PDB file with one MODEL, atoms N, CA, C and O in Angstrom:
MODEL        1
ATOM      1  N   UNK A   1      91.434 108.525 128.069  1.00  0.00           N
ATOM      2  CA  UNK A   1      92.647 109.500 127.112  1.00  0.00           C
ATOM      3  C   UNK A   1      92.123 110.994 127.072  1.00  0.00           C
ATOM      4  O   UNK A   1      91.064 111.405 126.596  1.00  0.00           O
ATOM      5  N   UNK A   2      93.182 111.729 127.721  1.00  0.00           N
ATOM      6  CA  UNK A   2      92.226 113.146 127.472  1.00  0.00           C
ATOM      7  C   UNK A   2      93.279 113.752 126.646  1.00  0.00           C
ATOM      8  O   UNK A   2      94.280 113.062 126.448  1.00  0.00           O
ATOM      9  N   UNK A   3      93.211 115.113 126.051  1.00  0.00           N
ATOM     10  CA  UNK A   3      94.349 115.732 125.941  1.00  0.00           C
ATOM     11  C   UNK A   3      95.882 115.939 126.178  1.00  0.00           C
ATOM     12  O   UNK A   3      96.959 115.928 125.583  1.00  0.00           O
ATOM     13  N   UNK A   4      95.358 116.122 127.329  1.00  0.00           N
ATOM     14  CA  UNK A   4      96.969 116.038 128.244  1.00  0.00           C
ATOM     15  C   UNK A   4      98.041 115.129 127.925  1.00  0.00           C
ATOM     16  O   UNK A   4      99.203 115.347 127.581  1.00  0.00           O
ATOM     17  N   UNK A   5      97.334 113.954 128.135  1.00  0.00           N
ATOM     18  CA  UNK A   5      97.625 112.688 128.149  1.00  0.00           C
ATOM     19  C   UNK A   5      98.485 112.420 126.636  1.00  0.00           C
ATOM     20  O   UNK A   5      99.638 111.997 126.558  1.00  0.00           O
ATOM     21  N   UNK A   6      97.584 112.792 125.477  1.00  0.00           N
ATOM     22  CA  UNK A   6      97.950 112.751 123.892  1.00  0.00           C
ATOM     23  C   UNK A   6      99.320 113.524 123.659  1.00  0.00           C
ATOM     24  O   UNK A   6     100.332 113.180 123.049  1.00  0.00           O
ATOM     25  N   UNK A   7      98.977 114.797 124.419  1.00  0.00           N
ATOM     26  CA  UNK A   7     100.263 115.480 124.150  1.00  0.00           C
ATOM     27  C   UNK A   7     101.409 115.319 124.527  1.00  0.00           C
ATOM     28  O   UNK A   7     102.474 115.640 123.998  1.00  0.00           O
ATOM     29  N   UNK A   8     101.168 114.769 125.543  1.00  0.00           N
ATOM     30  CA  UNK A   8     102.590 114.212 126.108  1.00  0.00           C
ATOM     31  C   UNK A   8     103.043 113.039 125.917  1.00  0.00           C
ATOM     32  O   UNK A   8     104.188 112.656 126.161  1.00  0.00           O
ATOM     33  N   UNK A   9     101.991 112.302 125.386  1.00  0.00           N
ATOM     34  CA  UNK A   9     102.729 110.778 124.319  1.00  0.00           C
ATOM     35  C   UNK A   9     103.293 111.191 123.379  1.00  0.00           C
ATOM     36  O   UNK A   9     104.439 110.795 123.169  1.00  0.00           O
ATOM     37  N   UNK A  10     102.630 112.188 122.442  1.00  0.00           N
ATOM     38  CA  UNK A  10     103.303 112.892 121.464  1.00  0.00           C
ATOM     39  C   UNK A  10     105.002 113.851 121.318  1.00  0.00           C
ATOM     40  O   UNK A  10     105.841 114.166 120.474  1.00  0.00           O
ATOM     41  N   UNK A  11     104.733 113.969 122.654  1.00  0.00           N
ATOM     42  CA  UNK A  11     106.022 115.003 122.971  1.00  0.00           C
ATOM     43  C   UNK A  11     107.601 113.739 123.509  1.00  0.00           C
ATOM     44  O   UNK A  11     108.824 113.877 123.462  1.00  0.00           O
ATOM     45  N   UNK A  12     106.708 112.642 123.957  1.00  0.00           N
ATOM     46  CA  UNK A  12     107.761 111.742 124.121  1.00  0.00           C
ATOM     47  C   UNK A  12     108.089 110.880 122.794  1.00  0.00           C
ATOM     48  O   UNK A  12     109.236 110.750 122.365  1.00  0.00           O
ATOM     49  N   UNK A  13     107.367 110.519 122.416  1.00  0.00           N
ATOM     50  CA  UNK A  13     107.538 110.090 121.012  1.00  0.00           C
ATOM     51  C   UNK A  13     108.582 110.885 119.973  1.00  0.00           C
ATOM     52  O   UNK A  13     109.485 110.363 119.319  1.00  0.00           O
ATOM     53  N   UNK A  14     108.220 112.233 120.006  1.00  0.00           N
ATOM     54  CA  UNK A  14     108.727 112.771 119.305  1.00  0.00           C
ATOM     55  C   UNK A  14     110.450 113.128 119.888  1.00  0.00           C
ATOM     56  O   UNK A  14     111.274 113.175 118.975  1.00  0.00           O
ATOM     57  N   UNK A  15     110.874 113.316 121.011  1.00  0.00           N
ATOM     58  CA  UNK A  15     112.051 113.170 121.593  1.00  0.00           C
ATOM     59  C   UNK A  15     112.622 111.542 121.326  1.00  0.00           C
ATOM     60  O   UNK A  15     113.784 111.294 121.003  1.00  0.00           O
ATOM     61  N   UNK A  16     111.722 110.669 121.500  1.00  0.00           N
ATOM     62  CA  UNK A  16     112.265 109.232 121.359  1.00  0.00           C
ATOM     63  C   UNK A  16     112.845 108.932 120.220  1.00  0.00           C
ATOM     64  O   UNK A  16     113.761 108.114 120.130  1.00  0.00           O
ATOM     65  N   UNK A  17     112.234 109.729 119.026  1.00  0.00           N
ATOM     66  CA  UNK A  17     112.688 109.907 117.726  1.00  0.00           C
ATOM     67  C   UNK A  17     114.025 110.485 117.605  1.00  0.00           C
ATOM     68  O   UNK A  17     114.989 109.825 117.217  1.00  0.00           O
ATOM     69  N   UNK A  18     114.086 111.727 117.939  1.00  0.00           N
ATOM     70  CA  UNK A  18     115.021 112.357 118.054  1.00  0.00           C
ATOM     71  C   UNK A  18     116.055 111.644 118.379  1.00  0.00           C
ATOM     72  O   UNK A  18     117.048 111.958 117.723  1.00  0.00           O
ATOM     73  N   UNK A  19     116.250 110.650 119.274  1.00  0.00           N
ATOM     74  CA  UNK A  19     117.193 109.990 120.266  1.00  0.00           C
ATOM     75  C   UNK A  19     117.703 108.772 119.239  1.00  0.00           C
ATOM     76  O   UNK A  19     118.840 108.305 119.291  1.00  0.00           O
ATOM     77  N   UNK A  20     116.676 108.335 118.299  1.00  0.00           N
ATOM     78  CA  UNK A  20     116.914 107.254 117.377  1.00  0.00           C
ATOM     79  C   UNK A  20     116.305 106.048 118.033  1.00  0.00           C
ATOM     80  O   UNK A  20     116.691 104.886 117.905  1.00  0.00           O
ATOM     81  N   UNK A  21     115.450 106.420 118.644  1.00  0.00           N
ATOM     82  CA  UNK A  21     114.311 104.885 119.375  1.00  0.00           C
ATOM     83  C   UNK A  21     112.890 105.109 118.684  1.00  0.00           C
ATOM     84  O   UNK A  21     112.442 106.172 118.253  1.00  0.00           O
ATOM     85  N   UNK A  22     112.395 104.064 118.683  1.00  0.00           N
ATOM     86  CA  UNK A  22     110.913 103.983 118.362  1.00  0.00           C
ATOM     87  C   UNK A  22     110.163 103.684 119.464  1.00  0.00           C
ATOM     88  O   UNK A  22     110.398 102.727 120.201  1.00  0.00           O
ATOM     89  N   UNK A  23     108.928 104.761 119.662  1.00  0.00           N
ATOM     90  CA  UNK A  23     108.463 103.771 121.092  1.00  0.00           C
ATOM     91  C   UNK A  23     107.579 103.135 120.998  1.00  0.00           C
ATOM     92  O   UNK A  23     107.012 103.311 119.920  1.00  0.00           O
ATOM     93  N   UNK A  24     107.020 102.257 121.770  1.00  0.00           N
ATOM     94  CA  UNK A  24     106.046 101.254 121.792  1.00  0.00           C
ATOM     95  C   UNK A  24     105.333 101.180 123.409  1.00  0.00           C
ATOM     96  O   UNK A  24     105.774 101.014 124.546  1.00  0.00           O
ATOM     97  N   UNK A  25     104.003 101.403 122.796  1.00  0.00           N
ATOM     98  CA  UNK A  25     103.273 101.832 123.915  1.00  0.00           C
ATOM     99  C   UNK A  25     102.468 100.174 124.195  1.00  0.00           C
ATOM    100  O   UNK A  25     101.469  99.964 123.508  1.00  0.00           O
ATOM    101  N   UNK A  26     102.823  99.289 124.975  1.00  0.00           N
ATOM    102  CA  UNK A  26     102.102  98.184 125.612  1.00  0.00           C
ATOM    103  C   UNK A  26     101.282  98.222 126.613  1.00  0.00           C
ATOM    104  O   UNK A  26     101.594  99.034 127.483  1.00  0.00           O
ATOM    105  N   UNK A  27     100.056  97.439 126.840  1.00  0.00           N
ATOM    106  CA  UNK A  27      99.186  97.223 128.028  1.00  0.00           C
ATOM    107  C   UNK A  27      97.962  97.967 127.528  1.00  0.00           C
ATOM    108  O   UNK A  27      97.248  98.369 128.446  1.00  0.00           O
ATOM    109  N   UNK A  28      97.614  98.201 126.522  1.00  0.00           N
ATOM    110  CA  UNK A  28      96.758  99.607 126.242  1.00  0.00           C
ATOM    111  C   UNK A  28      95.477  98.329 125.737  1.00  0.00           C
ATOM    112  O   UNK A  28      95.771  97.260 125.202  1.00  0.00           O
ATOM    113  N   UNK A  29      94.106  98.766 126.061  1.00  0.00           N
ATOM    114  CA  UNK A  29      93.263  97.693 125.355  1.00  0.00           C
ATOM    115  C   UNK A  29      92.611  99.050 124.043  1.00  0.00           C
ATOM    116  O   UNK A  29      92.738 100.269 123.925  1.00  0.00           O
ATOM    117  N   UNK A  30      91.937  97.987 123.308  1.00  0.00           N
ATOM    118  CA  UNK A  30      91.497  98.581 122.111  1.00  0.00           C
ATOM    119  C   UNK A  30      90.540  99.675 122.332  1.00  0.00           C
ATOM    120  O   UNK A  30      90.275 100.588 121.550  1.00  0.00           O
ATOM    121  N   UNK A  31      89.935  99.404 123.798  1.00  0.00           N
ATOM    122  CA  UNK A  31      88.705 100.470 124.024  1.00  0.00           C
ATOM    123  C   UNK A  31      89.610 101.818 124.325  1.00  0.00           C
ATOM    124  O   UNK A  31      88.992 102.827 124.666  1.00  0.00           O
ATOM    125  N   UNK A  32      90.736 101.866 124.239  1.00  0.00           N
ATOM    126  CA  UNK A  32      91.178 103.053 124.785  1.00  0.00           C
ATOM    127  C   UNK A  32      92.549 103.308 123.451  1.00  0.00           C
ATOM    128  O   UNK A  32      93.332 104.247 123.592  1.00  0.00           O
ATOM    129  N   UNK A  33      92.629 102.644 122.599  1.00  0.00           N
ATOM    130  CA  UNK A  33      93.540 102.983 121.483  1.00  0.00           C
ATOM    131  C   UNK A  33      92.830 103.424 120.742  1.00  0.00           C
ATOM    132  O   UNK A  33      93.418 104.265 120.062  1.00  0.00           O
ATOM    133  N   UNK A  34      91.513 103.280 120.399  1.00  0.00           N
ATOM    134  CA  UNK A  34      90.624 104.191 119.016  1.00  0.00           C
ATOM    135  C   UNK A  34      90.602 104.963 119.177  1.00  0.00           C
ATOM    136  O   UNK A  34      90.770 105.753 118.249  1.00  0.00           O
ATOM    137  N   UNK A  35      90.328 105.535 120.778  1.00  0.00           N
ATOM    138  CA  UNK A  35      90.248 107.076 120.973  1.00  0.00           C
ATOM    139  C   UNK A  35      91.355 108.141 121.115  1.00  0.00           C
ATOM    140  O   UNK A  35      91.311 109.368 121.215  1.00  0.00           O
ATOM    141  N   UNK A  36      92.525 107.100 121.087  1.00  0.00           N
ATOM    142  CA  UNK A  36      93.821 107.604 121.165  1.00  0.00           C
ATOM    143  C   UNK A  36      94.284 108.399 119.751  1.00  0.00           C
ATOM    144  O   UNK A  36      94.790 109.489 119.484  1.00  0.00           O
ATOM    145  N   UNK A  37      93.652 106.801 118.739  1.00  0.00           N
ATOM    146  CA  UNK A  37      93.918 107.509 117.477  1.00  0.00           C
ATOM    147  C   UNK A  37      93.171 108.613 116.932  1.00  0.00           C
ATOM    148  O   UNK A  37      93.635 109.306 116.026  1.00  0.00           O
ATOM    149  N   UNK A  38      91.901 108.834 117.498  1.00  0.00           N
ATOM    150  CA  UNK A  38      90.951 109.714 117.124  1.00  0.00           C
ATOM    151  C   UNK A  38      91.401 111.432 117.680  1.00  0.00           C
ATOM    152  O   UNK A  38      91.309 112.560 117.196  1.00  0.00           O
ATOM    153  N   UNK A  39      91.935 110.808 119.001  1.00  0.00           N
ATOM    154  CA  UNK A  39      92.599 112.376 119.457  1.00  0.00           C
ATOM    155  C   UNK A  39      93.457 112.880 119.153  1.00  0.00           C
ATOM    156  O   UNK A  39      93.644 114.076 119.378  1.00  0.00           O
ATOM    157  N   UNK A  40      94.427 111.966 118.412  1.00  0.00           N
ATOM    158  CA  UNK A  40      95.582 112.702 117.750  1.00  0.00           C
ATOM    159  C   UNK A  40      95.033 113.340 116.228  1.00  0.00           C
ATOM    160  O   UNK A  40      95.777 114.040 115.542  1.00  0.00           O
ATOM    161  N   UNK A  41      94.125 113.114 115.958  1.00  0.00           N
ATOM    162  CA  UNK A  41      93.588 113.631 114.270  1.00  0.00           C
ATOM    163  C   UNK A  41      92.505 114.978 114.893  1.00  0.00           C
ATOM    164  O   UNK A  41      92.276 116.020 114.279  1.00  0.00           O
ATOM    165  N   UNK A  42      92.106 114.706 115.877  1.00  0.00           N
ATOM    166  CA  UNK A  42      91.288 115.826 116.158  1.00  0.00           C
ATOM    167  C   UNK A  42      92.320 117.215 116.653  1.00  0.00           C
ATOM    168  O   UNK A  42      92.324 118.411 116.361  1.00  0.00           O
ATOM    169  N   UNK A  43      93.101 116.396 117.490  1.00  0.00           N
ATOM    170  CA  UNK A  43      93.987 117.803 117.776  1.00  0.00           C
ATOM    171  C   UNK A  43      95.766 118.320 117.084  1.00  0.00           C
ATOM    172  O   UNK A  43      96.750 118.966 117.444  1.00  0.00           O
ATOM    173  N   UNK A  44      95.274 117.512 115.905  1.00  0.00           N
ATOM    174  CA  UNK A  44      96.885 117.579 115.158  1.00  0.00           C
ATOM    175  C   UNK A  44      98.018 116.760 115.620  1.00  0.00           C
ATOM    176  O   UNK A  44      99.151 116.762 115.139  1.00  0.00           O
ATOM    177  N   UNK A  45      97.511 115.939 116.779  1.00  0.00           N
ATOM    178  CA  UNK A  45      99.006 115.578 117.328  1.00  0.00           C
ATOM    179  C   UNK A  45      99.129 114.430 116.775  1.00  0.00           C
ATOM    180  O   UNK A  45      98.304 113.555 116.515  1.00  0.00           O
ATOM    181  N   UNK A  46     100.792 114.551 116.540  1.00  0.00           N
ATOM    182  CA  UNK A  46     101.293 113.385 115.849  1.00  0.00           C
ATOM    183  C   UNK A  46     101.430 111.968 116.709  1.00  0.00           C
ATOM    184  O   UNK A  46     102.431 111.925 117.424  1.00  0.00           O
ATOM    185  N   UNK A  47     101.050 111.457 116.721  1.00  0.00           N
ATOM    186  CA  UNK A  47     101.015 109.697 117.059  1.00  0.00           C
ATOM    187  C   UNK A  47     101.146 108.642 116.425  1.00  0.00           C
ATOM    188  O   UNK A  47     101.166 107.475 116.818  1.00  0.00           O
ATOM    189  N   UNK A  48     101.261 109.192 115.159  1.00  0.00           N
ATOM    190  CA  UNK A  48     101.782 107.462 114.252  1.00  0.00           C
ATOM    191  C   UNK A  48     103.532 107.098 114.646  1.00  0.00           C
ATOM    192  O   UNK A  48     104.187 106.129 114.261  1.00  0.00           O
ATOM    193  N   UNK A  49     103.739 107.635 115.063  1.00  0.00           N
ATOM    194  CA  UNK A  49     105.409 107.157 115.538  1.00  0.00           C
ATOM    195  C   UNK A  49     105.249 106.024 116.811  1.00  0.00           C
ATOM    196  O   UNK A  49     106.298 105.483 117.160  1.00  0.00           O
ATOM    197  N   UNK A  50     104.499 105.792 117.235  1.00  0.00           N
ATOM    198  CA  UNK A  50     103.763 105.218 118.513  1.00  0.00           C
ATOM    199  C   UNK A  50     103.125 104.384 118.537  1.00  0.00           C
ATOM    200  O   UNK A  50     101.908 104.494 118.683  1.00  0.00           O
ATOM    201  N   UNK A  51     103.838 103.086 118.378  1.00  0.00           N
ATOM    202  CA  UNK A  51     103.432 101.683 118.128  1.00  0.00           C
ATOM    203  C   UNK A  51     102.655 101.088 119.439  1.00  0.00           C
ATOM    204  O   UNK A  51     102.994 101.545 120.531  1.00  0.00           O
ATOM    205  N   UNK A  52     101.717 100.176 119.393  1.00  0.00           N
ATOM    206  CA  UNK A  52     100.801 100.146 120.310  1.00  0.00           C
ATOM    207  C   UNK A  52     100.721  98.415 120.464  1.00  0.00           C
ATOM    208  O   UNK A  52     100.807  97.730 119.445  1.00  0.00           O
ATOM    209  N   UNK A  53     100.597  97.955 121.438  1.00  0.00           N
ATOM    210  CA  UNK A  53     100.616  96.726 121.532  1.00  0.00           C
ATOM    211  C   UNK A  53      99.742  96.244 122.850  1.00  0.00           C
ATOM    212  O   UNK A  53      99.815  96.693 123.993  1.00  0.00           O
ATOM    213  N   UNK A  54      98.670  94.919 122.206  1.00  0.00           N
ATOM    214  CA  UNK A  54      98.251  94.561 123.556  1.00  0.00           C
ATOM    215  C   UNK A  54      98.619  94.011 125.141  1.00  0.00           C
ATOM    216  O   UNK A  54      97.807  94.000 126.065  1.00  0.00           O
ATOM    217  N   UNK A  55      99.798  93.636 125.209  1.00  0.00           N
ATOM    218  CA  UNK A  55     100.607  93.462 126.202  1.00  0.00           C
ATOM    219  C   UNK A  55     102.179  93.327 125.858  1.00  0.00           C
ATOM    220  O   UNK A  55     102.617  93.615 124.744  1.00  0.00           O
ATOM    221  N   UNK A  56     102.880  92.923 126.778  1.00  0.00           N
ATOM    222  CA  UNK A  56     104.275  92.952 126.802  1.00  0.00           C
ATOM    223  C   UNK A  56     105.009  91.994 125.972  1.00  0.00           C
ATOM    224  O   UNK A  56     106.180  92.158 125.629  1.00  0.00           O
ATOM    225  N   UNK A  57     103.950  90.529 125.519  1.00  0.00           N
ATOM    226  CA  UNK A  57     104.411  89.597 124.780  1.00  0.00           C
ATOM    227  C   UNK A  57     104.409  90.263 123.181  1.00  0.00           C
ATOM    228  O   UNK A  57     105.376  90.254 122.420  1.00  0.00           O
ATOM    229  N   UNK A  58     102.992  90.862 122.884  1.00  0.00           N
ATOM    230  CA  UNK A  58     103.094  91.883 121.838  1.00  0.00           C
ATOM    231  C   UNK A  58     104.035  93.041 121.275  1.00  0.00           C
ATOM    232  O   UNK A  58     104.461  93.291 120.147  1.00  0.00           O
ATOM    233  N   UNK A  59     104.156  93.534 122.292  1.00  0.00           N
ATOM    234  CA  UNK A  59     105.420  94.354 122.241  1.00  0.00           C
ATOM    235  C   UNK A  59     106.850  93.662 122.113  1.00  0.00           C
ATOM    236  O   UNK A  59     107.637  94.146 121.299  1.00  0.00           O
ATOM    237  N   UNK A  60     107.118  92.884 122.646  1.00  0.00           N
ATOM    238  CA  UNK A  60     108.656  92.152 122.459  1.00  0.00           C
ATOM    239  C   UNK A  60     108.424  91.568 121.474  1.00  0.00           C
ATOM    240  O   UNK A  60     109.405  91.857 120.789  1.00  0.00           O
ATOM    241  N   UNK A  61     107.556  90.663 120.640  1.00  0.00           N
ATOM    242  CA  UNK A  61     107.309  90.447 119.260  1.00  0.00           C
ATOM    243  C   UNK A  61     107.483  91.457 118.372  1.00  0.00           C
ATOM    244  O   UNK A  61     108.256  91.113 117.477  1.00  0.00           O
ATOM    245  N   UNK A  62     107.009  92.749 118.238  1.00  0.00           N
ATOM    246  CA  UNK A  62     107.479  93.875 117.288  1.00  0.00           C
ATOM    247  C   UNK A  62     108.235  94.092 117.400  1.00  0.00           C
ATOM    248  O   UNK A  62     108.920  94.263 116.392  1.00  0.00           O
ATOM    249  N   UNK A  63     108.814  94.286 118.680  1.00  0.00           N
ATOM    250  CA  UNK A  63     110.573  94.607 118.673  1.00  0.00           C
ATOM    251  C   UNK A  63     111.459  93.813 118.016  1.00  0.00           C
ATOM    252  O   UNK A  63     112.443  94.304 117.462  1.00  0.00           O
ATOM    253  N   UNK A  64     111.257  92.764 118.009  1.00  0.00           N
ATOM    254  CA  UNK A  64     111.921  90.987 117.563  1.00  0.00           C
ATOM    255  C   UNK A  64     111.705  91.410 115.959  1.00  0.00           C
ATOM    256  O   UNK A  64     112.611  91.042 115.212  1.00  0.00           O
ATOM    257  N   UNK A  65     110.861  91.971 115.499  1.00  0.00           N
ATOM    258  CA  UNK A  65     110.364  92.010 113.856  1.00  0.00           C
ATOM    259  C   UNK A  65     111.180  93.056 113.068  1.00  0.00           C
ATOM    260  O   UNK A  65     111.593  93.036 111.908  1.00  0.00           O
ATOM    261  N   UNK A  66     111.294  94.028 114.103  1.00  0.00           N
ATOM    262  CA  UNK A  66     111.998  95.609 113.469  1.00  0.00           C
ATOM    263  C   UNK A  66     113.259  95.245 112.659  1.00  0.00           C
ATOM    264  O   UNK A  66     113.830  94.163 112.793  1.00  0.00           O
ATOM    265  N   UNK A  67     113.696  96.305 111.728  1.00  0.00           N
ATOM    266  CA  UNK A  67     115.191  95.900 111.045  1.00  0.00           C
ATOM    267  C   UNK A  67     115.105  97.202 111.583  1.00  0.00           C
ATOM    268  O   UNK A  67     114.109  97.924 111.568  1.00  0.00           O
ATOM    269  N   UNK A  68     116.529  97.525 112.192  1.00  0.00           N
ATOM    270  CA  UNK A  68     117.324  98.752 112.482  1.00  0.00           C
ATOM    271  C   UNK A  68     117.571  99.691 110.558  1.00  0.00           C
ATOM    272  O   UNK A  68     118.197 100.747 110.462  1.00  0.00           O
TER     273      UNK A  68
ENDMDL
END
């Protein structure tokens, strides 16, 4: 995960929030998710709006538990 990808994810999450949606990034391994969070802190990029899920099933479960 590099700075370009981190910034793009931040922009996508911001646009999704403006449209009333919450992004859910699935299929991401813990070895990638941790550097993604660290990258956000180092660059001052807001990645808190992105929910991560291990796989599609976890992402769908997360969507099922969200309340509008």
